[in-house]
Structures are given as structure tokens and as C-alpha cells.
C-alpha positions, 0 to 999 in steps of 0.5 A: 505465462504472464502474471495476472494484474492486481485485481483491485477496483480501478485505483491509480494508487495501486498502479505501481504495485504490479511493476514494483512487486513483479520486479523484486525477485519473487521466484517460483517456490518462494515462501512470501509474507504479506503484511497488512494484507487487507482484502488480499489483493497483493497476496493473490498477486505474489501468490502468482509469482510464487507459483504452485510450489510456493506459499503465501502467508497473509496477515492483517489485524482486521478479521473483517478484511481477512473474511473478505480476502478468503472469499476471493480465489487466487488464480489457478497455478498460484501458491496457496494463501494462508490468511491469519490474524496478527497485529503488526504493532505487537509481537507476531506469532511464530510464522517461520521464515520467508524468502520475501516479505511485502506490504502496501500502505501498512508501515505508515499506520504503525506506531513504531515502523522501525521496530516492526521492520526489525521484527520482520527482518528477523523473519527473513531468510538469508538473502530474502527481499523485503519490499514495501509500497508506502505513500507520504504527504507531499504538498500535492496535488499539483496541476494546471489551473485552480485545484482548490477542491482537490487540495482541500480533499487531499488535506482532509485525507492526510490530516485524518491519517495523522489524527489517527496516529499515522506517520504521514512522512514515513515513506520519505524515511523508509529507505533510511529505516531499512538500512538502519535495521541492517537491510541492504537497499536495492531499489528506492524509487517513487511514482506519481499517481496521476488523474488524467483528464476525461477519465473517471476520478477515483477521488470521490470513491476515496473520499467516500471511503474516508468519510466516516474517519474524517468526521470521527476525527473532527477534520471536516463535517459531512456538510463541508464535504457534501458527498452527494455533489462531490463527484460532479464538483471534482469533475467540474474542477478538473475540466476547468483546470485541464491537463493531468493532475499529480494527486499523490506519490508512491514510494517503492523500496526493496531491500535485501536481508544479510546473506550468510557468510560462506 
């Protein structure tokens, strides 16, 4: 039976997730760790892959996000999901060992992603897969015509992540970091996040969600962003430019833990 798609609100940034995580080798009965699980969207997807004989442990430092995740049921026939509070930037609780460890847009927010990868690798069973989807600042967006507003919003969003201590170039080094902690990289690819013409843009929703953080860090003011007219201005700019806009890049890396020699 085909697995259900990830159930986030429509967001092109999540489009690569099902293709990537569905192809890394999570099999029925697997024990899976989802790090930085947020509202549990990815947790529920990998629970479908692991099936009723599997288990998913989903961790996040935000109690609010975990509370939201617990209100949403996984599909029937999916693995049981155990949601737990844990901070990836510090020592992790004893969660046992896992056949797969996954995460989406989490390592880029950590003060020392390499150290976290070392801790996670130590929690992996022999031949386990570790797979992450991360994004990086990459000189976008790109497209036809004038995209001044899109580029300004892109800059404000990534500048906010950087001001919060996020590593905006982490995704570009992810494969190398995974190799450095002793993992064997099996997949390393990128996918463009596209904004197609005549389709609703997710950029206003993203900017509204980022707005408190943008203002708090002094990157831009509410008056500069003008959220009440933002959606219309973005639509007008896209219509005037025409064509598809390349908004962002997702970097998708999967690596294998060392096997036990026989």
C-alpha cells in the first residue's frame, strides 16, 4: 500500500521530503529517531514506513511543538510514536539505538552540528542510516525580471537565522561533516524549491511566521515589511516577472553507519 504524503500545510520547502526519506531504506519494523521533530510531520511519515512493528522516537526542545504533535494521530498501520523533550545542543537522554535517524531543517540551528552528529552516530545501530534535509543561503531567489521584493524577503529571513546563531551554510558542508564523523555517504543531492506562476505563494506565510523573529533581531521593522499588503505585492511582482522563481535549495544527505566486521 502506498505511504501517505507528508501532511504539512502546503509548503514547497517540504516537497522533497517524501521523495528523499521514502527512499533511504526505512523498512517495516525499523526503530527510527526523528530529531528536531517540531509538529511531528516527518515523524508521522517515517512511522508509516516503519509500520506497526516499528517504533519512532521523536525529540524536540520545544514543549509547545511536542504538545501540538501529540494532538495529531498517525495513519492506521503506522509505528507508535513516542514524543520526548530533548535539546540537541546538549547531552541527550538514553534513548537506545536506532536503525534510522532523520531530521529536517534542524542541524542548521545548532551551535555545533558536528558534535551533534557524533552523538547521533553513537546512537545508530551498525548499518543504520542517518539522513537529513537542510537548507542553505545560496544567493537566491532567481528568475525572470525584477525580483527585488522576493530577494529582500529572502535576505531578511536568512539574516534572521544568522542573527539567531544559525549556520546558514551548514547544508553545503553536511556531506563532509557526516564523513568526518565516520559515516559513509550514500546520497547527497539538492532540489530547488520553486514558486510557480499562477499558484499561491507560500512566501507571505513564511514571512508572517518569521515576522516576530525578524523584528526581535532588528533585521527589519513591521513598517518595512508591511505584512498587510505583502501578499499582494509578492503576487504583483511575480506576475510582472513571469515564469518560475527558484526560491530556495534543499540539500538532502543520507549516510550509513559503520557495519560490524564479521
